[in-house]
DSSP file (Angstrom, degrees, kcal/mol; ACC not computed):
  #  RESIDUE AA STRUCTURE BP1 BP2  ACC     N-H-->O    O-->H-N    N-H-->O    O-->H-N    TCO  KAPPA ALPHA  PHI   PSI    X-CA   Y-CA   Z-CA
    1    1 A M              0   0    0      0, 0.0     2,-0.4     0, 0.0     0, 0.0   0.000 360.0 360.0 360.0 135.3   14.7   11.5   -5.6
    2    2 A L        +     0   0    0     24,-0.1     2,-0.4    25,-0.1    24,-0.2  -0.796 360.0 176.4 -95.3 135.9   11.3   10.5   -4.1
    3    3 A R  E     -A   25   0A   0     22,-1.2    22,-2.3    -2,-0.4     2,-0.6  -0.999  33.0-120.6-139.6 145.8    9.3   13.2   -2.5
    4    4 A R  E     -A   24   0A   0     -2,-0.4    20,-0.2    20,-0.2     3,-0.1  -0.739  24.9-172.1 -82.0 122.1    5.9   13.2   -0.9
    5    5 A V  E     -     0   0A   0     18,-1.7     2,-0.3    -2,-0.6    -1,-0.2   0.908  64.5  -8.5 -81.4 -44.9    3.8   15.7   -2.8
    6    6 A R  E     -A   23   0A   0     17,-1.3    17,-2.7     2,-0.0     2,-0.4  -0.989  49.5-173.9-157.0 139.8    0.7   15.7   -0.6
    7    7 A R  E     +A   22   0A   0     -2,-0.3     2,-0.4    15,-0.2    15,-0.2  -0.931  16.4 168.6-138.4 116.0   -0.7   13.8    2.3
    8    8 A V        -     0   0    0     13,-2.6    13,-0.5    -2,-0.4     2,-0.4  -0.991  11.4-167.8-127.7 132.2   -4.2   14.7    3.4
    9    9 A T        -     0   0    0     -2,-0.4    11,-0.1    11,-0.1     2,-0.1  -0.969  11.8-141.4-121.8 139.0   -6.2   12.7    5.9
   10   10 A G        -     0   0    0     -2,-0.4     9,-0.3     1,-0.1    11,-0.0  -0.374  37.3 -87.0 -85.3 170.9   -9.9   13.0    6.5
   11   11 A V        -     0   0    0     -2,-0.1    -1,-0.1     1,-0.1     7,-0.1  -0.699  53.7-115.2 -77.0 123.6  -11.5   12.8    9.9
   12   12 A P        -     0   0    0      0, 0.0     3,-0.1     0, 0.0    -1,-0.1  -0.271   8.6-132.3 -64.2 147.4  -12.3    9.1   10.4
   13   13 A S  S    S+     0   0    0      1,-0.1     2,-0.3     2,-0.0     5,-0.1   0.711  90.8   1.5 -72.4 -19.0  -15.9    8.1   10.6
   14   14 A S  S >  S-     0   0    0      3,-0.1     3,-1.5     1,-0.0    -1,-0.1  -0.962  80.8-101.6-154.8 167.9  -15.0    6.0   13.7
   15   15 A A  T 3  S+     0   0    0     -2,-0.3    -2,-0.0     1,-0.3   111,-0.0   0.716 120.2  59.2 -65.0 -18.8  -12.0    5.3   15.8
   16   16 A Y  T 3  S+     0   0    0    109,-0.1   110,-3.2   120,-0.0     2,-0.4   0.514  93.2  82.7 -87.2  -5.6  -11.7    1.9   14.0
   17   17 A V  E <   - B   0 125A   0     -3,-1.5     2,-0.5   108,-0.2   108,-0.2  -0.820  56.1-164.5-108.6 137.3  -11.4    3.5   10.5
   18   18 A I  E     - B   0 124A   0    106,-3.0   106,-2.4    -2,-0.4     2,-0.5  -0.983   6.5-168.0-117.8 122.6   -8.3    4.8    8.8
   19   19 A E  E     - B   0 123A   0     -2,-0.5     2,-0.4    -9,-0.3   104,-0.2  -0.914  10.3-172.6-106.5 135.4   -8.8    7.0    5.7
   20   20 A Y  E     + B   0 122A   0    102,-2.9   102,-1.9    -2,-0.5     2,-0.3  -0.979  18.4 170.7-133.5 142.6   -5.7    7.7    3.7
   21   21 A D  E     + B   0 121A   0    -13,-0.5   -13,-2.6    -2,-0.4     2,-0.3  -0.845  21.9 152.4-149.3 107.9   -5.0   10.0    0.7
   22   22 A G  E     -AB   7 120A   0     98,-2.7    98,-3.3    -2,-0.3     2,-0.4  -0.991  28.1-155.8-142.8 148.4   -1.4   10.5   -0.3
   23   23 A T  E     -AB   6 119A   0    -17,-2.7   -18,-1.7    -2,-0.3   -17,-1.3  -0.987  13.4-173.6-125.4 134.1    0.6   11.3   -3.4
   24   24 A F  E     -AB   4 118A   0     94,-2.6    94,-3.2    -2,-0.4     2,-0.5  -0.956  14.6-142.1-127.8 144.2    4.2   10.3   -4.0
   25   25 A T  E     -AB   3 117A   0    -22,-2.3   -22,-1.2    -2,-0.4    92,-0.2  -0.919  13.1-166.1-110.6 131.4    6.6   11.2   -6.8
   26   26 A F  E     - B   0 116A   0     90,-3.0    90,-2.5    -2,-0.5     2,-1.0  -0.909  27.0-124.3-115.2 143.5    9.1    8.6   -8.2
   27   27 A P  S    S+     0   0    0      0, 0.0    88,-0.2     0, 0.0   -25,-0.1  -0.111  83.8  77.9 -83.9  40.9   12.0    9.6  -10.4
   28   28 A V  S    S-     0   0    0     -2,-1.0    -2,-0.2    88,-0.1    86,-0.2  -0.970  87.2 -94.4-141.0 155.6   11.1    7.2  -13.3
   29   29 A P     >  -     0   0    0      0, 0.0     4,-2.2     0, 0.0     3,-0.4  -0.278  41.0-108.3 -65.1 158.6    8.6    7.3  -16.1
   30   30 A V  H  > S+     0   0    0     82,-0.5     4,-3.0    85,-0.4     5,-0.2   0.892 117.8  56.1 -55.9 -43.7    5.2    5.5  -15.5
   31   31 A A  H  > S+     0   0    0      1,-0.2     4,-2.0     2,-0.2    -1,-0.2   0.886 109.1  46.7 -59.5 -39.2    6.1    2.6  -17.8
   32   32 A Q  H  > S+     0   0    0     -3,-0.4     4,-1.2     2,-0.2    -1,-0.2   0.905 112.8  48.7 -70.3 -41.1    9.3    1.9  -15.9
   33   33 A L  H >X S+     0   0    0     -4,-2.2     4,-2.4     1,-0.2     3,-0.6   0.936 112.4  48.8 -62.6 -45.8    7.5    2.0  -12.5
   34   34 A W  H 3X S+     0   0    0     -4,-3.0     4,-2.1     1,-0.2    -2,-0.2   0.887 104.2  59.7 -62.0 -39.7    4.7   -0.3  -13.8
   35   35 A A  H 3< S+     0   0    0     -4,-2.0    -1,-0.2    -5,-0.2    -2,-0.2   0.822 112.2  39.9 -59.9 -30.9    7.3   -2.7  -15.2
   36   36 A R  H X< S+     0   0    0     -4,-1.2     3,-1.7    -3,-0.6    -1,-0.2   0.858 110.4  58.0 -82.9 -39.2    8.6   -3.2  -11.7
   37   37 A L  H 3< S+     0   0    0     -4,-2.4    -2,-0.2     1,-0.3    -3,-0.2   0.822  96.1  62.8 -63.2 -32.2    5.3   -3.1   -9.9
   38   38 A V  T 3< S+     0   0    0     -4,-2.1     2,-2.0     1,-0.2    -1,-0.3   0.586  78.2  91.3 -71.1  -7.5    4.0   -6.1  -12.0
   39   39 A Q    X   +     0   0    0     -3,-1.7     3,-2.3     1,-0.2     4,-0.3  -0.401  50.0 159.3 -82.7  61.3    6.8   -8.2  -10.3
   40   40 A V  G >   +     0   0    0     -2,-2.0     3,-1.4     1,-0.3     4,-0.3   0.771  63.0  67.9 -60.6 -27.7    4.4   -9.2   -7.5
   41   41 A D  G 3  S+     0   0    0     -3,-0.3    -1,-0.3     1,-0.3     3,-0.2   0.646  99.2  53.1 -66.7 -12.5    6.5  -12.3   -6.7
   42   42 A R  G X> S+     0   0    0     -3,-2.3     3,-1.2     1,-0.1     4,-1.1   0.466  77.2 100.5 -99.6  -3.9    9.2   -9.8   -5.5
   43   43 A F  H X> S+     0   0    0     -3,-1.4     4,-1.9    -4,-0.3     3,-1.1   0.887  79.4  52.5 -51.7 -47.4    7.0   -7.8   -3.1
   44   44 A S  H 34 S+     0   0    0     -4,-0.3    -1,-0.3     1,-0.3     6,-0.2   0.771 106.6  54.2 -66.7 -23.4    8.2   -9.5    0.1
   45   45 A S  H <4 S+     0   0    0     -3,-1.2    -1,-0.3     1,-0.2    -2,-0.2   0.720 111.8  45.7 -79.3 -19.7   11.9   -8.9   -0.9
   46   46 A W  H << S+     0   0    0     -4,-1.1     2,-0.6    -3,-1.1    -2,-0.2   0.789 112.9  49.9 -87.5 -30.5   11.1   -5.2   -1.2
   47   47 A W    ><  -     0   0    0     -4,-1.9     3,-1.6     1,-0.1    -1,-0.2  -0.919  58.8-165.4-123.3 111.5    9.1   -4.7    2.0
   48   48 A S  T 3  S+     0   0    0     -2,-0.6    -1,-0.1     1,-0.3    -4,-0.1   0.693  89.3  62.3 -66.7 -19.5   10.4   -5.9    5.3
   49   49 A W  T 3  S+     0   0    0    100,-0.1    22,-2.5    21,-0.1     2,-0.5   0.582  85.0  91.5 -81.8 -10.0    7.0   -5.5    6.9
   50   50 A L  E <   +C   70   0A   0     -3,-1.6     2,-0.3    20,-0.2    20,-0.2  -0.776  55.3 177.5 -95.3 123.1    5.4   -8.1    4.6
   51   51 A R  E     +C   69   0A   0     18,-2.8    18,-2.6    -2,-0.5    -2,-0.0  -0.849  57.1   9.3-122.5 156.7    5.3  -11.7    5.8
   52   52 A E  E    S-     0   0A   0     -2,-0.3     2,-0.3    16,-0.2    -1,-0.2   0.848  81.9-179.0  46.0  47.1    4.0  -15.0    4.4
   53   53 A F  E     +     0   0A   0     -3,-0.2     2,-0.3    15,-0.1    15,-0.2  -0.570   9.5 161.8 -83.2 136.8    3.2  -13.4    1.1
   54   54 A S  E     -C   67   0A   0     13,-2.3    13,-2.9    -2,-0.3     2,-0.4  -0.980  27.2-137.3-148.8 160.6    1.6  -15.4   -1.7
   55   55 A V  E     -C   66   0A   0     -2,-0.3     2,-0.6    11,-0.2    11,-0.2  -0.972   6.1-165.4-124.0 131.7   -0.3  -14.6   -4.9
   56   56 A E  E     +C   65   0A   0      9,-2.9     9,-2.7    -2,-0.4     2,-0.3  -0.923  66.8  18.0-115.1 102.2   -3.4  -16.4   -6.2
   57   57 A G  S    S-     0   0    0     -2,-0.6     2,-0.3     7,-0.2     3,-0.1  -0.895 104.5 -51.6 133.6-165.8   -3.8  -15.5   -9.9
   58   58 A N  S    S-     0   0    0     -2,-0.3     2,-0.1     1,-0.2     6,-0.1  -0.404  79.7 -92.3-111.3  54.3   -1.8  -14.1  -12.7
   59   59 A G  S    S+     0   0    0     -2,-0.3     2,-1.9     1,-0.1    -1,-0.2  -0.446  95.0   5.9  79.9-148.0   -0.3  -10.9  -11.3
   60   60 A L  S    S+     0   0    0    -22,-0.2     2,-0.3    -2,-0.1    -1,-0.1  -0.523  98.5 107.9 -80.6  82.9   -1.9   -7.5  -11.6
   61   61 A E  S >  S-     0   0    0     -2,-1.9     3,-2.1    25,-0.1    23,-0.2  -0.978  78.7 -68.7-150.6 161.3   -5.2   -8.3  -13.2
   62   62 A H  T 3  S+     0   0    0     -2,-0.3    23,-0.2     1,-0.3    -4,-0.2  -0.207 117.3  18.9 -51.8 131.4   -8.8   -8.5  -12.1
   63   63 A G  T 3  S+     0   0    0     21,-3.0    -1,-0.3     1,-0.3    22,-0.1   0.202  84.3 135.2  93.1 -15.7   -9.5  -11.3   -9.6
   64   64 A T    <   -     0   0    0     -3,-2.1    20,-3.0    -5,-0.2     2,-0.5  -0.416  42.8-149.8 -64.3 141.3   -5.9  -11.8   -8.5
   65   65 A V  E     -CD  56  83A   0     -9,-2.7    -9,-2.9    18,-0.2     2,-0.6  -0.971   5.3-157.2-118.9 126.5   -5.7  -12.2   -4.7
   66   66 A L  E     -CD  55  82A   0     16,-2.7    16,-2.9    -2,-0.5     2,-0.4  -0.905  13.9-165.7-100.6 122.3   -2.6  -11.1   -2.8
   67   67 A H  E     +CD  54  81A   0    -13,-2.9   -13,-2.3    -2,-0.6     2,-0.3  -0.859  24.9 122.2-108.6 142.1   -2.3  -12.8    0.6
   68   68 A G  E     - D   0  80A   0     12,-2.1    12,-3.1    -2,-0.4     2,-0.5  -0.987  52.4-104.3-178.3 175.1    0.0  -11.7    3.4
   69   69 A I  E     -CD  51  79A   0    -18,-2.6   -18,-2.8    -2,-0.3     2,-0.5  -0.980  26.6-146.1-118.7 129.1    0.7  -10.6    6.9
   70   70 A V  E     -CD  50  78A   0      8,-2.9     8,-2.2    -2,-0.5   -20,-0.2  -0.837  10.9-168.6 -95.5 127.4    1.5   -7.0    7.7
   71   71 A A        -     0   0    0    -22,-2.5     6,-0.1    -2,-0.5    -2,-0.0  -0.806  11.5-175.8-118.9  87.5    3.9   -6.5   10.6
   72   72 A P        -     0   0    0      0, 0.0     2,-1.2     0, 0.0     4,-0.3  -0.180  47.0 -88.9 -74.7 174.7    3.9   -2.8   11.5
   73   73 A P  S    S+     0   0    0      0, 0.0    73,-0.0     0, 0.0    -2,-0.0  -0.101 104.8  84.1 -78.8  41.8    6.3   -1.3   14.2
   74   74 A L  S    S-     0   0    0     -2,-1.2     2,-2.0     2,-0.3    68,-0.0  -0.902  98.3 -92.8-135.3 163.1    3.6   -2.1   16.8
   75   75 A P  S    S+     0   0    0      0, 0.0     2,-0.3     0, 0.0    -4,-0.0  -0.226  94.8  76.6 -81.0  53.2    2.9   -5.3   18.7
   76   76 A Y        -     0   0    0     -2,-2.0     2,-0.3    -4,-0.3    -2,-0.3  -0.984  60.2-148.5-151.1 160.4    0.3   -6.7   16.4
   77   77 A R        -     0   0    0     -2,-0.3     2,-0.5    -6,-0.1    -6,-0.2  -0.948   9.8-149.7-127.8 148.6    0.1   -8.5   13.0
   78   78 A M  E     -D   70   0A   0     -8,-2.2    -8,-2.9    -2,-0.3     2,-0.5  -0.979   4.4-149.4-125.3 124.1   -2.6   -8.3   10.4
   79   79 A R  E     -D   69   0A   0     -2,-0.5    21,-2.8   -10,-0.2    22,-0.4  -0.794  29.2-178.1 -88.9 128.2   -3.6  -11.1    8.0
   80   80 A L  E     -DE  68  99A   0    -12,-3.1   -12,-2.1    -2,-0.5     2,-0.4  -0.942  28.8-162.2-132.8 150.0   -4.9   -9.6    4.8
   81   81 A D  E     -DE  67  98A   0     17,-2.4    17,-2.5    -2,-0.3     2,-0.6  -0.994  14.7-162.2-124.2 122.0   -6.3  -10.7    1.5
   82   82 A V  E     -DE  66  97A   0    -16,-2.9   -16,-2.7    -2,-0.4     2,-0.7  -0.928   4.3-160.3-109.2 114.8   -6.2   -8.0   -1.2
   83   83 A V  E     -DE  65  96A   0     13,-3.0    13,-2.3    -2,-0.6     2,-0.3  -0.844  15.2-136.3 -98.6 114.9   -8.6   -8.8   -4.1
   84   84 A L  E     + E   0  95A   0    -20,-3.0   -21,-3.0    -2,-0.7    11,-0.3  -0.522  28.5 171.6 -73.7 132.2   -7.6   -6.8   -7.2
   85   85 A D  E     +     0   0A   0      9,-3.2     2,-0.5     1,-0.4    10,-0.2   0.817  63.3  17.0-102.7 -75.7  -10.7   -5.4   -8.9
   86   86 A E  E     +     0   0A   0      8,-0.4     8,-2.6   -24,-0.1     2,-0.4  -0.893  61.0 178.2-107.2 129.7   -9.7   -3.0  -11.7
   87   87 A C  E     + E   0  93A   0     -2,-0.5     6,-0.2     6,-0.2   -25,-0.2  -0.911   2.5 175.5-132.5 105.2   -6.1   -3.1  -13.2
   88   88 A V  E >>  - E   0  92A   0      4,-3.1     3,-2.6    -2,-0.4     4,-2.2  -0.936  40.7-112.9-109.9 109.1   -5.4   -0.7  -16.0
   89   89 A P  T 34 S-     0   0    0      0, 0.0   -58,-0.1     0, 0.0     4,-0.0  -0.093  93.5  -3.4 -48.7 131.6   -1.7   -0.9  -16.9
   90   90 A E  T 34 S+     0   0    0      1,-0.1     3,-0.1   -60,-0.1   -60,-0.1   0.499 133.7  59.5  66.3   7.6    0.2    2.3  -16.1
   91   91 A R  T <4 S-     0   0    0     -3,-2.6    18,-2.5     1,-0.3     2,-0.3   0.692 102.3  -6.6-126.5 -50.1   -3.0    4.0  -15.0
   92   92 A R  E  <  -EF  88 108A   0     -4,-2.2    -4,-3.1    16,-0.2     2,-0.4  -0.999  33.9-169.7-161.6 145.5   -4.9    2.5  -12.1
   93   93 A I  E     -EF  87 107A   0     14,-2.4    14,-2.7    -2,-0.3     2,-0.4  -0.990  13.3-175.7-134.5 130.6   -5.4   -0.3   -9.7
   94   94 A T  E     + F   0 106A   0     -8,-2.6    -9,-3.2    -2,-0.4    -8,-0.4  -0.948  12.5 169.6-121.9 150.9   -8.4   -0.7   -7.4
   95   95 A A  E     -EF  84 105A   0     10,-2.5    10,-2.5    -2,-0.4     2,-0.4  -0.978  31.2-127.8-154.6 162.0   -8.8   -3.4   -4.8
   96   96 A F  E     -EF  83 104A   0    -13,-2.3   -13,-3.0    -2,-0.3     2,-0.4  -0.953  23.5-146.3-114.8 138.1  -10.8   -4.7   -1.9
   97   97 A V  E     +EF  82 103A   0      6,-2.9     6,-2.1    -2,-0.4     2,-0.3  -0.885  20.5 176.5-108.2 132.9   -9.1   -5.5    1.4
   98   98 A H  E     +E   81   0A   0    -17,-2.5   -17,-2.4    -2,-0.4     2,-0.4  -0.936  39.4  43.5-133.4 156.3  -10.4   -8.4    3.6
   99   99 A G  E    S+E   80   0A   0     -2,-0.3   -19,-0.2   -19,-0.2    -2,-0.0  -0.946 117.4   0.3 118.4-132.5   -9.2  -10.0    6.8
  100  100 A D  S    S+     0   0    0    -21,-2.8    27,-3.0    -2,-0.4    28,-0.9   0.655 139.4  41.1 -71.2 -14.2   -8.0   -8.1    9.9
  101  101 A L  E    S- G   0 126A   0    -22,-0.4     2,-0.4    25,-0.2   -20,-0.3  -0.979  75.4-163.9-125.6 144.6   -8.6   -5.0    7.9
  102  102 A E  E     + G   0 125A   0     23,-1.8    23,-2.9    -2,-0.4     2,-0.3  -0.995  37.7  77.1-128.8 135.0  -11.7   -4.5    5.7
  103  103 A G  E     -FG  97 124A   0     -6,-2.1    -6,-2.9    -2,-0.4     2,-0.3  -0.998  65.0 -74.5 165.6-161.8  -12.1   -1.8    3.0
  104  104 A A  E     -FG  96 123A   0     19,-1.6    19,-2.0    -2,-0.3     2,-0.3  -0.949  33.7-174.5-133.7 151.2  -11.3   -0.5   -0.4
  105  105 A A  E     -FG  95 122A   0    -10,-2.5   -10,-2.5    -2,-0.3     2,-0.3  -0.970   6.0-166.5-143.8 155.7   -8.2    1.0   -2.0
  106  106 A S  E     -FG  94 121A   0     15,-2.8    15,-2.4    -2,-0.3     2,-0.4  -0.995   4.1-167.8-143.6 151.7   -7.1    2.6   -5.2
  107  107 A L  E     -FG  93 120A   0    -14,-2.7   -14,-2.4    -2,-0.3     2,-0.3  -0.979  12.2-175.3-138.1 120.8   -3.7    3.6   -6.7
  108  108 A T  E     -FG  92 119A   0     11,-2.4    11,-2.7    -2,-0.4     2,-0.4  -0.874   6.9-155.2-119.5 154.4   -3.5    5.8   -9.8
  109  109 A F  E     + G   0 118A   0    -18,-2.5     2,-0.3    -2,-0.3     9,-0.2  -0.970  19.8 154.3-130.3 140.3   -0.5    6.8  -11.8
  110  110 A D  E     + G   0 117A   0      7,-1.8     7,-3.9    -2,-0.4     2,-0.3  -0.964  18.1 113.5-152.0 165.9    0.4    9.7  -14.0
  111  111 A G  E     - G   0 116A   0     -2,-0.3     5,-0.2     5,-0.3     2,-0.2  -0.992  45.2-101.4 166.1-161.4    3.6   11.4  -15.1
  112  112 A D        -     0   0    0      3,-2.2   -82,-0.5    -2,-0.3    -2,-0.0  -0.562  58.4 -62.7-138.2-159.5    5.9   12.2  -17.9
  113  113 A D  S    S+     0   0    0      1,-0.2     3,-0.1    -2,-0.2    -2,-0.0   0.606 130.8  40.2 -72.0 -10.1    9.3   11.0  -19.2
  114  114 A A  S    S+     0   0    0      1,-0.3     2,-0.3   -86,-0.2    -1,-0.2   0.727 119.4  10.0-110.7 -29.2   11.1   12.0  -16.0
  115  115 A E        -     0   0    0    -88,-0.2    -3,-2.2     2,-0.0     2,-0.4  -0.978  52.6-138.8-153.1 162.7    8.8   11.1  -13.1
  116  116 A T  E     -BG  26 111A   0    -90,-2.5   -90,-3.0    -2,-0.3     2,-0.6  -0.974  10.6-151.3-123.5 137.9    5.6    9.3  -11.9
  117  117 A R  E     -BG  25 110A   0     -7,-3.9    -7,-1.8    -2,-0.4     2,-0.5  -0.951  12.3-164.0-105.6 123.9    3.1   10.5   -9.5
  118  118 A A  E     -BG  24 109A   0    -94,-3.2   -94,-2.6    -2,-0.6     2,-0.6  -0.944   1.7-162.5-109.7 123.0    1.4    7.7   -7.6
  119  119 A H  E     -BG  23 108A   0    -11,-2.7   -11,-2.4    -2,-0.5     2,-0.4  -0.927   8.3-169.8-110.4 119.1   -1.8    8.7   -5.8
  120  120 A A  E     +BG  22 107A   0    -98,-3.3   -98,-2.7    -2,-0.6     2,-0.4  -0.908   9.6 169.8-113.1 133.0   -3.0    6.3   -3.1
  121  121 A T  E     +BG  21 106A   0    -15,-2.4   -15,-2.8    -2,-0.4     2,-0.3  -0.997   6.1 154.5-136.9 144.3   -6.4    6.3   -1.3
  122  122 A W  E     -BG  20 105A   0   -102,-1.9  -102,-2.9    -2,-0.4     2,-0.4  -0.979  29.6-152.7-160.9 158.2   -8.1    3.9    0.9
  123  123 A T  E     +BG  19 104A   0    -19,-2.0   -19,-1.6    -2,-0.3     2,-0.4  -0.979  28.5 173.7-129.9 118.0  -10.6    3.5    3.7
  124  124 A I  E     -BG  18 103A   0   -106,-2.4  -106,-3.0    -2,-0.4     2,-0.5  -0.960  20.9-148.0-129.7 145.0  -10.0    0.5    6.0
  125  125 A E  E     -BG  17 102A   0    -23,-2.9   -23,-1.8    -2,-0.4     2,-0.4  -0.939  21.8-124.2-113.2 132.7  -11.6   -0.6    9.1
  126  126 A M  E     + G   0 101A   0   -110,-3.2   -25,-0.2    -2,-0.5   -26,-0.1  -0.599  28.8 178.2 -73.8 128.0   -9.7   -2.5   11.9
  127  127 A M        +     0   0    0    -27,-3.0   -26,-0.2    -2,-0.4    -1,-0.1   0.685  45.0 100.9-107.1 -23.9  -11.4   -5.8   12.6
  128  128 A Q  S  > S-     0   0    0    -28,-0.9     4,-2.4     1,-0.1     5,-0.2  -0.420  71.6-133.3 -66.2 135.6   -9.2   -7.4   15.2
  129  129 A R  H  > S+     0   0    0      1,-0.2     4,-2.4     2,-0.2     5,-0.2   0.921 105.4  50.0 -56.7 -47.7  -10.7   -7.0   18.7
  130  130 A P  H  > S+     0   0    0      0, 0.0     4,-2.5     0, 0.0    -1,-0.2   0.885 111.7  49.3 -60.8 -36.2   -7.3   -5.9   20.3
  131  131 A M  H  > S+     0   0    0      2,-0.2     4,-2.6     1,-0.2    -2,-0.2   0.896 110.3  50.5 -67.5 -38.7   -6.8   -3.3   17.5
  132  132 A R  H  X S+     0   0    0     -4,-2.4     4,-1.5     2,-0.2    -1,-0.2   0.900 111.6  47.5 -66.9 -40.3  -10.4   -2.0   18.0
  133  133 A V  H  X S+     0   0    0     -4,-2.4     4,-1.3     1,-0.2     3,-0.3   0.944 113.8  47.8 -63.4 -47.0   -9.8   -1.7   21.8
  134  134 A A  H  X S+     0   0    0     -4,-2.5     4,-4.3     1,-0.2    -2,-0.2   0.873 106.8  58.0 -61.6 -36.9   -6.4    0.0   21.1
  135  135 A A  H  X S+     0   0    0     -4,-2.6     4,-0.7     1,-0.2    -1,-0.2   0.864 104.1  51.4 -63.3 -35.7   -8.1    2.4   18.6
  136  136 A R  H  < S+     0   0    0     -4,-1.5    -1,-0.2    -3,-0.3    -2,-0.2   0.855 122.7  31.3 -67.6 -32.6  -10.6    3.6   21.3
  137  137 A I  H  < S+     0   0    0     -4,-1.3    -2,-0.2    -3,-0.1    -3,-0.2   0.857 137.7  14.5 -92.5 -41.1   -7.7    4.3   23.6
  138  138 A A  H >X  +     0   0    0     -4,-4.3     4,-1.7    -5,-0.2     3,-0.9  -0.351  62.3 154.1-139.3  54.3   -4.8    5.3   21.3
  139  139 A H  H 3X S+     0   0    0     -4,-0.7     4,-2.6     1,-0.2     5,-0.2   0.883  77.7  57.9 -52.9 -41.9   -6.0    6.0   17.8
  140  140 A P  H 3> S+     0   0    0      0, 0.0     4,-2.2     0, 0.0    -1,-0.2   0.866 104.4  52.1 -59.4 -34.1   -3.0    8.3   17.1
  141  141 A L  H <> S+     0   0    0     -3,-0.9     4,-2.2     2,-0.2    -2,-0.2   0.919 110.7  46.3 -67.4 -42.8   -0.6    5.4   17.9
  142  142 A L  H  X S+     0   0    0     -4,-1.7     4,-2.4     2,-0.2    -1,-0.2   0.889 112.3  51.4 -65.6 -38.4   -2.4    3.1   15.4
  143  143 A R  H  X S+     0   0    0     -4,-2.6     4,-2.8    -5,-0.2    -2,-0.2   0.901 108.0  52.6 -63.5 -40.4   -2.4    5.9   12.9
  144  144 A W  H  X S+     0   0    0     -4,-2.2     4,-2.1    -5,-0.2    -2,-0.2   0.928 109.7  48.4 -60.1 -46.0    1.4    6.4   13.5
  145  145 A G  H  X S+     0   0    0     -4,-2.2     4,-1.8     2,-0.2    -2,-0.2   0.909 111.6  50.2 -61.0 -43.0    1.9    2.6   12.9
  146  146 A H  H  X S+     0   0    0     -4,-2.4     4,-2.2     1,-0.2    -2,-0.2   0.941 110.8  48.5 -58.2 -49.5   -0.1    2.8    9.7
  147  147 A D  H  X S+     0   0    0     -4,-2.8     4,-2.7     1,-0.2    -1,-0.2   0.830 107.4  55.3 -65.4 -32.3    1.8    5.8    8.4
  148  148 A R  H  X S+     0   0    0     -4,-2.1     4,-2.6     2,-0.2    -1,-0.2   0.885 107.8  49.8 -67.2 -37.4    5.2    4.1    9.2
  149  149 A V  H  X S+     0   0    0     -4,-1.8     4,-2.2     2,-0.2    -2,-0.2   0.914 111.3  49.2 -65.5 -42.0    4.1    1.1    7.0
  150  150 A V  H  X S+     0   0    0     -4,-2.2     4,-2.4     2,-0.2     5,-0.2   0.949 112.7  47.3 -60.3 -48.2    3.1    3.5    4.2
  151  151 A D  H  X S+     0   0    0     -4,-2.7     4,-2.8     1,-0.2     5,-0.2   0.910 112.3  49.5 -60.1 -42.8    6.5    5.2    4.5
  152  152 A A  H  X S+     0   0    0     -4,-2.6     4,-2.6     2,-0.2    -1,-0.2   0.860 110.1  52.4 -64.8 -35.4    8.4    1.9    4.5
  153  153 A T  H  X S+     0   0    0     -4,-2.2     4,-2.2     2,-0.2    -2,-0.2   0.949 113.4  41.9 -64.5 -49.5    6.4    0.8    1.4
  154  154 A V  H  X S+     0   0    0     -4,-2.4     4,-2.5     2,-0.2    -2,-0.2   0.929 116.9  47.9 -65.0 -45.8    7.3    3.9   -0.5
  155  155 A D  H  X S+     0   0    0     -4,-2.8     4,-2.6    -5,-0.2    -2,-0.2   0.908 112.0  50.0 -62.8 -42.1   10.9    3.9    0.7
  156  156 A G  H  X S+     0   0    0     -4,-2.6     4,-1.9    -5,-0.2    -1,-0.2   0.901 112.8  46.2 -64.0 -41.0   11.4    0.2   -0.1
  157  157 A F  H  X S+     0   0    0     -4,-2.2     4,-2.7     2,-0.2    -1,-0.2   0.891 111.0  53.0 -69.1 -38.0    9.9    0.6   -3.6
  158  158 A R  H  X S+     0   0    0     -4,-2.5     4,-3.1     2,-0.2     5,-0.3   0.936 108.3  50.0 -60.3 -46.3   12.1    3.7   -4.2
  159  159 A R  H  X S+     0   0    0     -4,-2.6     4,-2.5     1,-0.2    -1,-0.2   0.899 111.3  49.9 -59.3 -40.0   15.2    1.7   -3.2
  160  160 A H  H  X S+     0   0    0     -4,-1.9     4,-2.1     2,-0.2    -2,-0.2   0.938 113.2  45.1 -62.9 -47.0   14.2   -1.0   -5.6
  161  161 A L  H  X S+     0   0    0     -4,-2.7     4,-2.2     2,-0.2    -2,-0.2   0.927 115.0  47.1 -64.1 -45.1   13.7    1.5   -8.5
  162  162 A V  H  X S+     0   0    0     -4,-3.1     4,-1.6     1,-0.2    -1,-0.2   0.907 111.7  51.7 -64.4 -41.3   16.9    3.3   -7.8
  163  163 A G  H  X S+     0   0    0     -4,-2.5     4,-0.6    -5,-0.3    -1,-0.2   0.887 110.2  48.6 -61.7 -39.8   18.8    0.0   -7.5
  164  164 A E  H >< S+     0   0    0     -4,-2.1     3,-0.7     1,-0.2    -1,-0.2   0.875 110.6  51.0 -67.7 -37.4   17.4   -1.1  -10.9
  165  165 A N  H 3< S+     0   0    0     -4,-2.2    -1,-0.2     1,-0.2    -2,-0.2   0.795 103.3  60.0 -70.6 -27.2   18.3    2.2  -12.5
  166  166 A A  H 3<        0   0    0     -4,-1.6    -1,-0.2     1,-0.2    -2,-0.2   0.686 360.0 360.0 -74.3 -17.8   21.9    2.0  -11.2
  167  167 A R    <<        0   0    0     -3,-0.7    -1,-0.2    -4,-0.6    -2,-0.1   0.484 360.0 360.0 -80.0 360.0   22.5   -1.3  -13.1
């Protein structure tokens, strides 16, 4: 069973910025979670919001670039390039985000033989003019769309992990 352990958000430094800090628990050991996560070529099959996904590089290692379009449940799309910086197997991934969002992100893992805790943090700034206009008027709506993509990401990965364990 997946459960959200903690979700804390800071006050954004501007209406254009989304700061995120969340921890999720997965019912598998870290090594098993990492073994699935390195299957970057399968990301678009796990996450319905991810379009036109491609990988430039050799998987989860420094310098790899993940390209794609994020399609949240709102009427806009975001083209992104995620440049992996630090990748320590079963421990940590840090990255820089470029494109329609700009910022930095990290994902850390810890756990035991029964479960993994994944802690995600990022600060991203919306760069598209329509998103920036919408952020001034309806920041809570954009935050809602962001959070739905996060929830869909975690739920999609959970379904993938549970499906693999059932085999």
